[in-house]
Every structure is written in structure tokens, then in C-alpha cells.
BANU-685328 format. One record per residue (C-alpha): x, y, z; residue in three letters. Coordinates in Angstrom, 3 decimals. Layout:
N
+----------+----------+----------+------+
!       xx !       yy !       zz ! resn !
+----------+----------+----------+------+
!        X !        Y !        Z !  ALA !
...
+----------+----------+----------+------+
This chain:
130
+----------+----------+----------+------+
!       xx !       yy !       zz ! resn !
+----------+----------+----------+------+
!   21.534 !   11.418 !    7.077 !  MET !
!   19.229 !    8.495 !    6.523 !  ILE !
!   18.962 !    6.268 !    2.818 !  THR !
!   16.329 !    3.936 !    2.627 !  LEU !
!   15.601 !    1.700 !   -0.671 !  THR !
!   12.614 !    0.263 !   -2.127 !  LEU !
!   12.343 !   -2.294 !   -4.723 !  THR !
!    9.584 !   -2.300 !   -6.277 !  ASP !
!    7.726 !   -0.427 !   -9.227 !  THR !
!    5.921 !    2.935 !   -6.673 !  ILE !
!    2.350 !    2.542 !   -7.354 !  VAL !
!    1.301 !    6.265 !   -7.165 !  PRO !
!   -1.202 !    7.221 !   -4.298 !  LYS !
!   -4.961 !    6.428 !   -5.115 !  ALA !
!   -7.857 !    8.054 !   -4.111 !  ARG !
!  -10.261 !    6.268 !   -2.182 !  PRO !
!  -13.081 !    4.442 !   -4.000 !  ARG !
!  -16.430 !    4.160 !   -2.865 !  GLY !
!  -19.020 !    1.238 !   -3.339 !  THR !
!  -22.464 !    1.769 !   -3.860 !  PRO !
!  -23.497 !    1.257 !    0.352 !  THR !
!  -21.242 !    3.931 !    0.890 !  GLY !
!  -18.064 !    2.170 !    1.484 !  ARG !
!  -15.086 !    3.301 !    1.063 !  HIS !
!  -11.701 !    2.055 !    0.130 !  TYR !
!   -8.654 !    2.076 !   -1.818 !  LEU !
!   -7.879 !   -0.306 !   -4.944 !  PRO !
!   -6.267 !   -3.358 !   -4.030 !  ASP !
!   -3.241 !   -2.744 !   -6.423 !  ASN !
!   -2.079 !    0.542 !   -4.078 !  TYR !
!   -2.941 !   -1.299 !   -0.848 !  ARG !
!   -0.893 !   -4.420 !   -1.699 !  GLN !
!    2.070 !   -2.148 !   -2.905 !  TRP !
!    1.758 !    0.355 !    0.200 !  LYS !
!    1.347 !   -2.737 !    3.014 !  ASP !
!    5.004 !   -4.068 !    0.926 !  ASN !
!    6.419 !   -0.557 !    1.217 !  ALA !
!    6.058 !   -0.250 !    5.241 !  ILE !
!    7.276 !   -3.745 !    5.344 !  TRP !
!   10.296 !   -3.053 !    3.556 !  GLU !
!   10.970 !    0.139 !    5.228 !  LEU !
!   10.483 !   -1.215 !    9.081 !  LYS !
!   13.467 !   -3.547 !    7.941 !  GLN !
!   15.595 !   -0.282 !    7.161 !  GLN !
!   14.651 !    1.736 !   10.036 !  HIS !
!   14.571 !    1.023 !   13.791 !  HIS !
!   14.435 !    4.272 !   15.892 !  GLY !
!   11.852 !    6.641 !   16.738 !  SER !
!   10.050 !    8.798 !   14.140 !  PRO !
!   11.864 !   11.932 !   13.081 !  ILE !
!    9.919 !   15.040 !   13.911 !  ALA !
!   12.409 !   17.878 !   13.103 !  VAL !
!   12.340 !   19.770 !    9.713 !  PRO !
!   13.917 !   17.327 !    6.939 !  VAL !
!   14.624 !   17.658 !    3.371 !  GLN !
!   13.937 !   14.608 !    0.786 !  ILE !
!   15.091 !   13.022 !   -2.268 !  GLU !
!   13.895 !   10.906 !   -3.425 !  ILE !
!   15.584 !    9.048 !   -7.063 !  LEU !
!   13.139 !    6.824 !   -8.958 !  LEU !
!   15.655 !    4.290 !  -11.328 !  ILE !
!   14.389 !    1.580 !  -13.737 !  GLY !
!   11.463 !    0.772 !  -15.267 !  LYS !
!    8.884 !    2.824 !  -13.335 !  HIS !
!    5.516 !    3.550 !  -14.705 !  SER !
!    6.119 !    7.462 !  -16.107 !  ARG !
!    1.915 !    7.479 !  -16.367 !  ARG !
!    1.700 !    8.492 !  -12.713 !  GLY !
!    1.577 !   12.245 !  -10.996 !  ASP !
!    4.599 !   13.018 !   -9.842 !  ALA !
!    2.714 !   14.363 !   -6.790 !  ASP !
!    0.463 !   10.930 !   -6.704 !  ASN !
!    4.073 !    9.145 !   -6.009 !  ILE !
!    5.523 !   11.082 !   -4.158 !  ALA !
!    2.215 !   11.127 !   -2.113 !  GLY !
!    2.313 !    7.545 !   -1.576 !  ALA !
!    6.145 !    7.176 !   -1.005 !  ILE !
!    5.435 !    9.825 !    2.060 !  LEU !
!    2.547 !    8.141 !    3.745 !  ASP !
!    3.773 !    4.531 !    3.689 !  ALA !
!    6.807 !    6.187 !    5.431 !  MET !
!    4.655 !    7.775 !    7.625 !  VAL !
!    3.053 !    4.199 !    8.304 !  GLN !
!    6.077 !    2.787 !    8.938 !  ALA !
!    6.825 !    4.933 !   11.672 !  GLY !
!    9.869 !    6.949 !    9.830 !  ILE !
!    8.277 !   10.299 !    9.503 !  LEU !
!    5.929 !   11.761 !   12.675 !  LYS !
!    4.657 !   13.508 !    9.802 !  ASP !
!    4.216 !   14.770 !    6.102 !  ASP !
!    3.379 !   17.787 !    6.349 !  ASN !
!    4.749 !   21.145 !    4.755 !  LEU !
!    6.049 !   22.086 !    8.586 !  THR !
!    8.350 !   18.503 !    8.929 !  ARG !
!    9.043 !   18.570 !    5.112 !  ILE !
!    9.703 !   21.563 !    3.498 !  PRO !
!   11.673 !   20.642 !    0.798 !  SER !
!   11.207 !   17.380 !   -1.016 !  LEU !
!   12.904 !   16.867 !   -4.719 !  SER !
!   11.899 !   14.149 !   -7.179 !  LEU !
!   13.983 !   12.490 !   -9.885 !  LYS !
!   13.368 !   10.032 !  -12.446 !  LEU !
!   15.967 !    7.927 !  -14.169 !  PHE !
!   14.035 !    5.866 !  -16.380 !  HIS !
!   16.286 !    2.825 !  -17.407 !  ASN !
!   15.787 !   -0.695 !  -18.443 !  PRO !
!   17.142 !   -2.318 !  -14.955 !  ASP !
!   14.904 !   -3.354 !  -12.349 !  ASP !
!   12.908 !   -0.806 !  -10.563 !  PRO !
!   14.049 !    0.878 !   -7.687 !  VAL !
!   13.429 !    4.027 !   -5.185 !  ALA !
!   16.727 !    5.482 !   -3.103 !  HIS !
!   15.363 !    7.976 !   -0.477 !  ILE !
!   18.160 !   10.250 !    1.268 !  ARG !
!   16.441 !   11.680 !    4.884 !  ILE !
!   18.754 !   14.500 !    5.996 !  GLU !
!   17.697 !   17.657 !    8.186 !  GLU !
!   16.533 !   20.596 !    6.377 !  TYR !
!   18.588 !   23.527 !    6.143 !  LYS !
!   16.948 !   26.751 !    5.198 !  PRO !
!   18.725 !   28.311 !    1.560 !  GLN !
!   17.071 !   30.478 !   -0.210 !  PHE !
!   17.543 !   29.762 !   -4.089 !  PRO !
!   20.233 !   31.944 !   -6.190 !  GLU !
!   17.764 !   31.869 !   -9.234 !  TRP !
!   15.165 !   33.598 !   -7.583 !  ILE !
!   16.943 !   36.951 !   -7.097 !  TYR !
!   17.485 !   37.004 !  -11.010 !  ARG !
!   13.065 !   36.303 !  -11.218 !  ALA !
!   12.367 !   39.094 !   -9.098 !  ILE !
+----------+----------+----------+------+
């Protein structure tokens, strides 16, 4: 098991923007957050990129913005983990299980990330739904 921490408000994954000349770029606040997140993650993990299927749990605690879409927040964190060399890839083959939970309170924002080997388990609730 690997546990990582990001100590700032997560900036949701942004779509590239375009200029009139056809160049594409990412918004400054997202690019800056991502650079800081990659640096912070690299300080916590010094091994090879994880290439086996894993399950990831992300806990957002504190004063995180609640306006961003959950998939864009998770995507920003996963992209930073790939670029920091923690994950080889963030596709469904490598991450078949992903959980994102928000515990909003007045504390400073922090994100705790737990990575574990994937253990396939069919959810019990699905049997009641069938």
C-alpha cells in the first residue's frame, strides 16, 4: 500500500483552450497547480511507476471547492500521478477501482491518496438489483 498527500485545493482538470492563431494551452491556474502537485508527489514516491492493476481511494478533506465535477477532480490527481512517475498509466486496465470522497470542513484543504493492489470483488448490492 502507498499513501500520498497533496496539501492544497485540487484544481479540477481543465480542457485545453485555443487562441485565434490555433495554438492550444491550459489555463494558468490549472498548469500551476499541476506543476506543484507533480513536485509534491515526486517528493513522496521514489520507486518505479506502478504498472499492475490498482485500486485508488482519494479523500478530500477541508475547504475544497465544491464546484468542480468529481471526474475532473479525480482526473487532475491521476494525471499528476502519471506525470510524477507514480502510475504508468491511468486507464481502466491499470485503475479498475477508483473512489473519491469529500469531507468538507473549515480546515485547510488536503487530499489523501491510498493506492493498493486491485482485488476484484463483485459488489453484493448488485445481486439484490438483478
